[in-house]
GUMARDO-389456 format. One record per atom (N, C-alpha, C): residue number from 1; residue in three letters; atom name; x, y, z. Coordinates in nm, 2 decimals, padded with zeros to 4 digits, always signed. Layout:
REM GUMARDO-389456
  pos  code  site      px      py      pz
  NUM   ALA    CA       X       Y       Z
...
***
This chain:
REM GUMARDO-389456
  pos  code  site      px      py      pz
    1   UNK     N  -01.88  -03.63  +01.49
    1   UNK    CA  -01.83  -03.55  +01.62
    1   UNK     C  -01.79  -03.39  +01.52
    2   UNK     N  -01.72  -03.39  +01.43
    2   UNK    CA  -01.70  -03.27  +01.37
    2   UNK     C  -01.79  -03.16  +01.32
    3   UNK     N  -01.94  -03.21  +01.29
    3   UNK    CA  -01.98  -03.12  +01.24
    3   UNK     C  -02.05  -03.08  +01.40
    4   UNK     N  -02.08  -03.18  +01.52
    4   UNK    CA  -02.12  -03.15  +01.62
    4   UNK     C  -01.98  -03.01  +01.67
    5   UNK     N  -01.87  -03.00  +01.63
    5   UNK    CA  -01.82  -02.94  +01.69
    5   UNK     C  -01.78  -02.80  +01.61
    6   UNK     N  -01.81  -02.77  +01.49
    6   UNK    CA  -01.81  -02.69  +01.44
    6   UNK     C  -01.95  -02.59  +01.47
    7   UNK     N  -02.06  -02.71  +01.50
    7   UNK    CA  -02.21  -02.61  +01.51
    7   UNK     C  -02.20  -02.53  +01.63
    8   UNK     N  -02.14  -02.59  +01.71
    8   UNK    CA  -02.09  -02.55  +01.89
    8   UNK     C  -02.02  -02.41  +01.87
    9   UNK     N  -01.90  -02.41  +01.80
    9   UNK    CA  -01.79  -02.35  +01.75
    9   UNK     C  -01.88  -02.19  +01.71
   10   UNK     N  -01.99  -02.21  +01.62
   10   UNK    CA  -02.03  -02.09  +01.52
   10   UNK     C  -02.12  -02.05  +01.65
   11   UNK     N  -02.21  -02.12  +01.69
   11   UNK    CA  -02.29  -02.08  +01.80
   11   UNK     C  -02.22  -01.97  +01.89
   12   UNK     N  -02.12  -02.07  +01.98
   12   UNK    CA  -02.05  -01.99  +02.10
   12   UNK     C  -01.99  -01.88  +02.04
   13   UNK     N  -01.91  -01.85  +01.91
   13   UNK    CA  -01.87  -01.73  +01.87
   13   UNK     C  -01.97  -01.63  +01.84
   14   UNK     N  -02.07  -01.63  +01.83
   14   UNK    CA  -02.20  -01.57  +01.80
   14   UNK     C  -02.26  -01.52  +01.91
   15   UNK     N  -02.26  -01.58  +02.03
   15   UNK    CA  -02.28  -01.59  +02.14
   15   UNK     C  -02.17  -01.49  +02.23
   16   UNK     N  -02.08  -01.49  +02.20
   16   UNK    CA  -01.98  -01.44  +02.24
   16   UNK     C  -01.96  -01.26  +02.23
   17   UNK     N  -01.98  -01.28  +02.06
   17   UNK    CA  -01.99  -01.14  +02.00
   17   UNK     C  -02.07  -01.08  +02.05
   18   UNK     N  -02.24  -01.13  +02.08
   18   UNK    CA  -02.34  -01.07  +02.13
   18   UNK     C  -02.30  -01.00  +02.28
   19   UNK     N  -02.24  -01.11  +02.33
   19   UNK    CA  -02.24  -01.05  +02.50
   19   UNK     C  -02.13  -00.92  +02.49
   20   UNK     N  -02.03  -00.95  +02.41
   20   UNK    CA  -01.90  -00.88  +02.41
   20   UNK     C  -01.96  -00.73  +02.35
   21   UNK     N  -02.05  -00.73  +02.25
   21   UNK    CA  -02.10  -00.58  +02.22
   21   UNK     C  -02.20  -00.51  +02.30
   22   UNK     N  -02.28  -00.67  +02.35
   22   UNK    CA  -02.41  -00.56  +02.47
   22   UNK     C  -02.30  -00.53  +02.57
   23   UNK     N  -02.19  -00.58  +02.65
   23   UNK    CA  -02.10  -00.52  +02.77
   23   UNK     C  -02.00  -00.42  +02.75
   24   UNK     N  -02.00  -00.42  +02.59
   24   UNK    CA  -01.88  -00.32  +02.54
   24   UNK     C  -01.98  -00.16  +02.51
   25   UNK     N  -02.09  -00.16  +02.53
   25   UNK    CA  -02.16  -00.07  +02.50
   25   UNK     C  -02.21  +00.00  +02.63
   26   UNK     N  -02.22  -00.05  +02.75
   26   UNK    CA  -02.23  -00.02  +02.89
   26   UNK     C  -02.12  +00.05  +02.93
   27   UNK     N  -02.13  +00.11  +03.06
   27   UNK    CA  -02.01  +00.19  +03.11
   27   UNK     C  -01.92  +00.08  +03.15
   28   UNK     N  -01.91  -00.05  +03.10
   28   UNK    CA  -01.80  -00.16  +03.14
   28   UNK     C  -01.71  -00.13  +03.00
   29   UNK     N  -01.57  -00.14  +03.01
   29   UNK    CA  -01.50  -00.15  +02.93
   29   UNK     C  -01.50  -00.23  +02.81
   30   UNK     N  -01.45  -00.26  +02.70
   30   UNK    CA  -01.46  -00.36  +02.63
   30   UNK     C  -01.44  -00.35  +02.49
   31   UNK     N  -01.37  -00.46  +02.40
   31   UNK    CA  -01.38  -00.44  +02.25
   31   UNK     C  -01.40  -00.51  +02.13
   32   UNK     N  -01.54  -00.51  +02.14
   32   UNK    CA  -01.62  -00.57  +02.10
   32   UNK     C  -01.57  -00.60  +01.90
   33   UNK     N  -01.52  -00.51  +01.88
   33   UNK    CA  -01.49  -00.50  +01.79
   33   UNK     C  -01.39  -00.57  +01.72
   34   UNK     N  -01.32  -00.61  +01.83
   34   UNK    CA  -01.21  -00.73  +01.78
   34   UNK     C  -01.26  -00.85  +01.80
   35   UNK     N  -01.37  -00.89  +01.88
   35   UNK    CA  -01.44  -01.01  +01.90
   35   UNK     C  -01.52  -01.00  +01.77
   36   UNK     N  -01.58  -00.94  +01.70
   36   UNK    CA  -01.62  -00.95  +01.59
   36   UNK     C  -01.51  -00.94  +01.46
   37   UNK     N  -01.41  -00.92  +01.49
   37   UNK    CA  -01.28  -00.94  +01.38
   37   UNK     C  -01.25  -01.09  +01.36
   38   UNK     N  -01.24  -01.11  +01.51
   38   UNK    CA  -01.23  -01.30  +01.55
   38   UNK     C  -01.32  -01.36  +01.51
   39   UNK     N  -01.45  -01.34  +01.51
   39   UNK    CA  -01.53  -01.41  +01.45
   39   UNK     C  -01.53  -01.43  +01.32
   40   UNK     N  -01.55  -01.34  +01.27
   40   UNK    CA  -01.53  -01.30  +01.10
   40   UNK     C  -01.41  -01.43  +01.02
   41   UNK     N  -01.31  -01.37  +01.09
   41   UNK    CA  -01.18  -01.45  +01.03
   41   UNK     C  -01.18  -01.61  +01.07
   42   UNK     N  -01.23  -01.65  +01.19
   42   UNK    CA  -01.27  -01.80  +01.18
   42   UNK     C  -01.39  -01.83  +01.12
   43   UNK     N  -01.49  -01.78  +01.08
   43   UNK    CA  -01.60  -01.82  +01.01
   43   UNK     C  -01.69  -01.71  +00.93
   44   UNK     N  -01.61  -01.66  +00.82
   44   UNK    CA  -01.63  -01.58  +00.73
   44   UNK     C  -01.79  -01.62  +00.69
   45   UNK     N  -01.83  -01.72  +00.66
   45   UNK    CA  -01.95  -01.75  +00.67
   45   UNK     C  -02.07  -01.67  +00.75
   46   UNK     N  -02.01  -01.64  +00.83
   46   UNK    CA  -02.15  -01.57  +00.97
   46   UNK     C  -02.12  -01.43  +00.96
   47   UNK     N  -02.07  -01.38  +00.83
   47   UNK    CA  -02.09  -01.22  +00.81
   47   UNK     C  -02.19  -01.15  +00.87
   48   UNK     N  -02.34  -01.19  +00.78
   48   UNK    CA  -02.44  -01.11  +00.83
   48   UNK     C  -02.50  -01.17  +00.97
   49   UNK     N  -02.51  -01.29  +00.98
   49   UNK    CA  -02.53  -01.29  +01.15
   49   UNK     C  -02.45  -01.21  +01.23
   50   UNK     N  -02.31  -01.23  +01.23
   50   UNK    CA  -02.20  -01.16  +01.31
   50   UNK     C  -02.26  -01.00  +01.34
   51   UNK     N  -02.26  -00.95  +01.20
   51   UNK    CA  -02.30  -00.78  +01.19
   51   UNK     C  -02.43  -00.76  +01.25
   52   UNK     N  -02.54  -00.84  +01.24
   52   UNK    CA  -02.66  -00.84  +01.28
   52   UNK     C  -02.65  -00.84  +01.44
   53   UNK     N  -02.60  -00.96  +01.49
   53   UNK    CA  -02.62  -00.99  +01.61
   53   UNK     C  -02.50  -00.88  +01.71
   54   UNK     N  -02.42  -00.87  +01.63
   54   UNK    CA  -02.32  -00.73  +01.71
   54   UNK     C  -02.40  -00.64  +01.73
   55   UNK     N  -02.45  -00.55  +01.63
   55   UNK    CA  -02.55  -00.45  +01.64
   55   UNK     C  -02.64  -00.46  +01.72
   56   UNK     N  -02.70  -00.56  +01.74
   56   UNK    CA  -02.82  -00.62  +01.82
   56   UNK     C  -02.78  -00.58  +01.97
   57   UNK     N  -02.66  -00.62  +02.00
   57   UNK    CA  -02.61  -00.68  +02.13
   57   UNK     C  -02.52  -00.52  +02.17
   58   UNK     N  -02.49  -00.44  +02.05
   58   UNK    CA  -02.43  -00.33  +02.12
   58   UNK     C  -02.54  -00.22  +02.13
   59   UNK     N  -02.63  -00.24  +02.05
   59   UNK    CA  -02.77  -00.16  +02.06
   59   UNK     C  -02.84  -00.15  +02.21
   60   UNK     N  -02.84  -00.27  +02.24
   60   UNK    CA  -02.96  -00.32  +02.37
   60   UNK     C  -02.83  -00.25  +02.44
   61   UNK     N  -02.69  -00.31  +02.47
   61   UNK    CA  -02.61  -00.21  +02.57
   61   UNK     C  -02.62  -00.07  +02.57
   62   UNK     N  -02.64  +00.01  +02.48
   62   UNK    CA  -02.66  +00.13  +02.48
   62   UNK     C  -02.82  +00.18  +02.51
   63   UNK     N  -02.90  +00.11  +02.55
   63   UNK    CA  -03.02  +00.13  +02.59
   63   UNK     C  -03.01  +00.11  +02.71
   64   UNK     N  -02.92  +00.03  +02.77
   64   UNK    CA  -02.89  +00.02  +02.90
   64   UNK     C  -02.85  +00.11  +02.98
   65   UNK     N  -02.74  +00.19  +02.92
   65   UNK    CA  -02.67  +00.31  +02.92
   65   UNK     C  -02.78  +00.44  +02.94
   66   UNK     N  -02.89  +00.42  +02.84
   66   UNK    CA  -02.95  +00.52  +02.83
   66   UNK     C  -03.11  +00.52  +02.94
   67   UNK     N  -03.11  +00.36  +02.97
   67   UNK    CA  -03.20  +00.35  +03.10
   67   UNK     C  -03.15  +00.44  +03.23
   68   UNK     N  -03.02  +00.37  +03.26
   68   UNK    CA  -02.94  +00.41  +03.38
   68   UNK     C  -02.94  +00.59  +03.40
   69   UNK     N  -02.94  +00.65  +03.25
   69   UNK    CA  -02.96  +00.80  +03.27
   69   UNK     C  -03.10  +00.81  +03.34
   70   UNK     N  -03.18  +00.75  +03.26
   70   UNK    CA  -03.36  +00.76  +03.26
   70   UNK     C  -03.39  +00.77  +03.43
   71   UNK     N  -03.30  +00.68  +03.50
   71   UNK    CA  -03.35  +00.65  +03.68
   71   UNK     C  -03.24  +00.73  +03.76
   72   UNK     N  -03.19  +00.82  +03.69
   72   UNK    CA  -03.09  +00.94  +03.72
   72   UNK     C  -03.19  +01.06  +03.79
   73   UNK     N  -03.20  +01.10  +03.91
   73   UNK    CA  -03.28  +01.21  +03.94
   73   UNK     C  -03.28  +01.35  +03.86
   74   UNK     N  -03.33  +01.45  +03.81
   74   UNK    CA  -03.32  +01.54  +03.74
   74   UNK     C  -03.22  +01.63  +03.82
   75   UNK     N  -03.21  +01.65  +03.95
   75   UNK    CA  -03.08  +01.72  +03.98
   75   UNK     C  -02.94  +01.68  +03.95
   76   UNK     N  -02.92  +01.58  +03.91
   76   UNK    CA  -02.79  +01.55  +03.88
   76   UNK     C  -02.72  +01.65  +03.78
   77   UNK     N  -02.61  +01.69  +03.78
   77   UNK    CA  -02.55  +01.74  +03.68
   77   UNK     C  -02.48  +01.64  +03.59
   78   UNK     N  -02.49  +01.63  +03.44
   78   UNK    CA  -02.44  +01.55  +03.36
   78   UNK     C  -02.36  +01.59  +03.23
   79   UNK     N  -02.25  +01.58  +03.19
   79   UNK    CA  -02.17  +01.60  +03.10
   79   UNK     C  -02.24  +01.57  +02.98
   80   UNK     N  -02.23  +01.67  +02.85
   80   UNK    CA  -02.30  +01.62  +02.69
   80   UNK     C  -02.45  +01.67  +02.70
   81   UNK     N  -02.51  +01.68  +02.83
   81   UNK    CA  -02.66  +01.71  +02.79
   81   UNK     C  -02.68  +01.80  +02.72
   82   UNK     N  -02.61  +01.94  +02.73
   82   UNK    CA  -02.63  +02.05  +02.59
   82   UNK     C  -02.64  +01.99  +02.46
   83   UNK     N  -02.55  +01.92  +02.45
   83   UNK    CA  -02.56  +01.88  +02.31
   83   UNK     C  -02.66  +01.81  +02.29
   84   UNK     N  -02.68  +01.70  +02.34
   84   UNK    CA  -02.79  +01.60  +02.33
   84   UNK     C  -02.92  +01.69  +02.33
   85   UNK     N  -02.94  +01.81  +02.39
   85   UNK    CA  -03.08  +01.88  +02.43
   85   UNK     C  -03.09  +01.92  +02.28
   86   UNK     N  -02.97  +01.98  +02.22
   86   UNK    CA  -03.00  +02.05  +02.12
   86   UNK     C  -03.01  +01.98  +01.98
   87   UNK     N  -02.92  +01.86  +02.00
   87   UNK    CA  -02.99  +01.76  +01.85
   87   UNK     C  -03.08  +01.66  +01.86
   88   UNK     N  -03.09  +01.66  +02.00
   88   UNK    CA  -03.20  +01.54  +02.03
   88   UNK     C  -03.15  +01.38  +02.01
   89   UNK     N  -03.23  +01.32  +01.93
   89   UNK    CA  -03.22  +01.18  +01.94
   89   UNK     C  -03.09  +01.15  +01.83
   90   UNK     N  -03.08  +01.24  +01.72
   90   UNK    CA  -03.01  +01.19  +01.61
   90   UNK     C  -02.86  +01.24  +01.67
   91   UNK     N  -02.84  +01.26  +01.80
   91   UNK    CA  -02.71  +01.29  +01.86
   91   UNK     C  -02.65  +01.13  +01.87
   92   UNK     N  -02.76  +01.03  +01.90
   92   UNK    CA  -02.69  +00.93  +01.91
   92   UNK     C  -02.66  +00.81  +01.81
   93   UNK     N  -02.66  +00.88  +01.68
   93   UNK    CA  -02.59  +00.82  +01.60
   93   UNK     C  -02.43  +00.80  +01.62
   94   UNK     N  -02.41  +00.89  +01.71
   94   UNK    CA  -02.25  +00.89  +01.77
   94   UNK     C  -02.22  +00.79  +01.87
   95   UNK     N  -02.33  +00.73  +01.91
   95   UNK    CA  -02.35  +00.66  +02.02
   95   UNK     C  -02.22  +00.52  +02.03
   96   UNK     N  -02.14  +00.55  +01.90
   96   UNK    CA  -02.05  +00.43  +01.90
   96   UNK     C  -01.92  +00.46  +01.92
   97   UNK     N  -01.88  +00.60  +01.98
   97   UNK    CA  -01.79  +00.68  +01.95
   97   UNK     C  -01.72  +00.69  +02.10
   98   UNK     N  -01.59  +00.61  +02.11
   98   UNK    CA  -01.51  +00.60  +02.23
   98   UNK     C  -01.50  +00.72  +02.30
   99   UNK     N  -01.52  +00.70  +02.42
   99   UNK    CA  -01.51  +00.79  +02.51
   99   UNK     C  -01.67  +00.91  +02.58
  100   UNK     N  -01.72  +00.93  +02.43
  100   UNK    CA  -01.87  +01.02  +02.44
  100   UNK     C  -01.96  +00.93  +02.42
  101   UNK     N  -01.95  +00.82  +02.34
  101   UNK    CA  -02.08  +00.71  +02.33
  101   UNK     C  -02.20  +00.73  +02.45
  102   UNK     N  -02.09  +00.65  +02.57
  102   UNK    CA  -02.16  +00.61  +02.69
  102   UNK     C  -02.21  +00.76  +02.74
  103   UNK     N  -02.13  +00.87  +02.74
  103   UNK    CA  -02.21  +00.97  +02.81
  103   UNK     C  -02.35  +01.03  +02.76
  104   UNK     N  -02.33  +00.99  +02.60
  104   UNK    CA  -02.45  +01.03  +02.50
  104   UNK     C  -02.59  +00.98  +02.54
  105   UNK     N  -02.58  +00.85  +02.54
  105   UNK    CA  -02.64  +00.74  +02.58
  105   UNK     C  -02.75  +00.79  +02.73
  106   UNK     N  -02.63  +00.77  +02.84
  106   UNK    CA  -02.72  +00.84  +02.99
  106   UNK     C  -02.75  +00.96  +02.93
  107   UNK     N  -02.72  +01.08  +02.88
  107   UNK    CA  -02.77  +01.18  +02.85
  107   UNK     C  -02.91  +01.19  +02.80
  108   UNK     N  -02.94  +01.14  +02.70
  108   UNK    CA  -03.04  +01.13  +02.65
  108   UNK     C  -03.14  +01.06  +02.73
  109   UNK     N  -03.07  +00.95  +02.79
  109   UNK    CA  -03.19  +00.90  +02.88
  109   UNK     C  -03.22  +01.00  +03.01
  110   UNK     N  -03.16  +01.04  +03.05
  110   UNK    CA  -03.16  +01.18  +03.18
  110   UNK     C  -03.26  +01.25  +03.13
  111   UNK     N  -03.23  +01.29  +02.99
  111   UNK    CA  -03.33  +01.41  +02.90
  111   UNK     C  -03.47  +01.33  +02.89
  112   UNK     N  -03.49  +01.24  +02.92
  112   UNK    CA  -03.63  +01.16  +02.90
  112   UNK     C  -03.66  +01.17  +02.74
  113   UNK     N  -03.57  +01.15  +02.63
  113   UNK    CA  -03.58  +01.15  +02.48
  113   UNK     C  -03.64  +01.02  +02.46
  114   UNK     N  -03.71  +01.02  +02.35
  114   UNK    CA  -03.79  +00.93  +02.32
  114   UNK     C  -03.70  +00.81  +02.30
  115   UNK     N  -03.76  +00.69  +02.37
  115   UNK    CA  -03.68  +00.53  +02.37
  115   UNK     C  -03.69  +00.47  +02.23
  116   UNK     N  -03.79  +00.50  +02.19
  116   UNK    CA  -03.81  +00.44  +02.06
  116   UNK     C  -03.70  +00.50  +01.93
  117   UNK     N  -03.70  +00.63  +01.91
  117   UNK    CA  -03.60  +00.70  +01.81
  117   UNK     C  -03.48  +00.70  +01.85
  118   UNK     N  -03.45  +00.72  +02.00
  118   UNK    CA  -03.31  +00.68  +02.08
  118   UNK     C  -03.25  +00.53  +02.03
  119   UNK     N  -03.33  +00.44  +02.04
  119   UNK    CA  -03.28  +00.29  +01.99
  119   UNK     C  -03.24  +00.32  +01.83
  120   UNK     N  -03.36  +00.35  +01.78
  120   UNK    CA  -03.34  +00.37  +01.60
  120   UNK     C  -03.23  +00.44  +01.61
  121   UNK     N  -03.18  +00.55  +01.68
  121   UNK    CA  -03.06  +00.63  +01.59
  121   UNK     C  -02.93  +00.56  +01.63
  122   UNK     N  -02.92  +00.49  +01.79
  122   UNK    CA  -02.83  +00.42  +01.82
  122   UNK     C  -02.79  +00.29  +01.73
  123   UNK     N  -02.92  +00.24  +01.68
  123   UNK    CA  -02.84  +00.13  +01.61
  123   UNK     C  -02.80  +00.17  +01.44
  124   UNK     N  -02.83  +00.25  +01.40
  124   UNK    CA  -02.84  +00.29  +01.26
  124   UNK     C  -02.62  +00.34  +01.30
  125   UNK     N  -02.62  +00.39  +01.40
  125   UNK    CA  -02.47  +00.44  +01.43
  125   UNK     C  -02.38  +00.34  +01.44
  126   UNK     N  -02.45  +00.22  +01.52
  126   UNK    CA  -02.34  +00.13  +01.58
  126   UNK     C  -02.38  -00.01  +01.44
  127   UNK     N  -02.43  +00.00  +01.39
  127   UNK    CA  -02.45  -00.09  +01.26
  127   UNK     C  -02.34  -00.04  +01.15
  128   UNK     N  -02.36  +00.09  +01.14
  128   UNK    CA  -02.25  +00.12  +01.04
  128   UNK     C  -02.10  +00.11  +01.07
  129   UNK     N  -02.08  +00.15  +01.22
  129   UNK    CA  -01.96  +00.16  +01.26
  129   UNK     C  -01.94  -00.05  +01.25
  130   UNK     N  -02.01  -00.08  +01.25
  130   UNK    CA  -01.98  -00.26  +01.26
  130   UNK     C  -01.95  -00.30  +01.11
  131   UNK     N  -02.05  -00.26  +01.04
  131   UNK    CA  -02.03  -00.24  +00.90
  131   UNK     C  -01.90  -00.23  +00.81
  132   UNK     N  -01.87  -00.11  +00.87
  132   UNK    CA  -01.72  -00.06  +00.83
  132   UNK     C  -01.61  -00.16  +00.90
  133   UNK     N  -01.62  -00.21  +01.02
  133   UNK    CA  -01.54  -00.34  +01.07
  133   UNK     C  -01.51  -00.45  +00.97
  134   UNK     N  -01.61  -00.51  +00.95
  134   UNK    CA  -01.67  -00.65  +00.91
  134   UNK     C  -01.64  -00.64  +00.72
  135   UNK     N  -01.64  -00.52  +00.67
  135   UNK    CA  -01.63  -00.50  +00.56
  135   UNK     C  -01.43  -00.49  +00.53
  136   UNK     N  -01.45  -00.41  +00.62
  136   UNK    CA  -01.26  -00.43  +00.64
  136   UNK     C  -01.20  -00.55  +00.63
  137   UNK     N  -01.22  -00.66  +00.70
  137   UNK    CA  -01.17  -00.76  +00.74
  137   UNK     C  -01.23  -00.86  +00.64
  138   UNK     N  -01.32  -00.84  +00.54
  138   UNK    CA  -01.36  -00.96  +00.42
  138   UNK     C  -01.24  -00.93  +00.30
***
């Protein structure tokens, strides 16, 4: 029974991290970094799966915001549009940043920037943030 409990505990921790990361990257408030820290404190052997699933969930959440921006009519006025227009998809390296990250993702979608490059730059920035947090916990 102990092995079964350990398996479900690991699995549920990773799913919880994924969901927290996904929802935290949308316009909903969240603190997925704290969930990552909790998972790594309870299950240090899950370092790489936790880092990768957290990054994946947060990138998908950012792409949800990107898609929401894509669906907005072009007549809508958005903050951060000029910065994203000037720097293009590399501006999404800052998609992890509190307060401006969600706005950057929405603005990039509204500008109809390349979704593949948008996801790539989001993923790089979000991976870097989670890696700093994860390595600090070790």
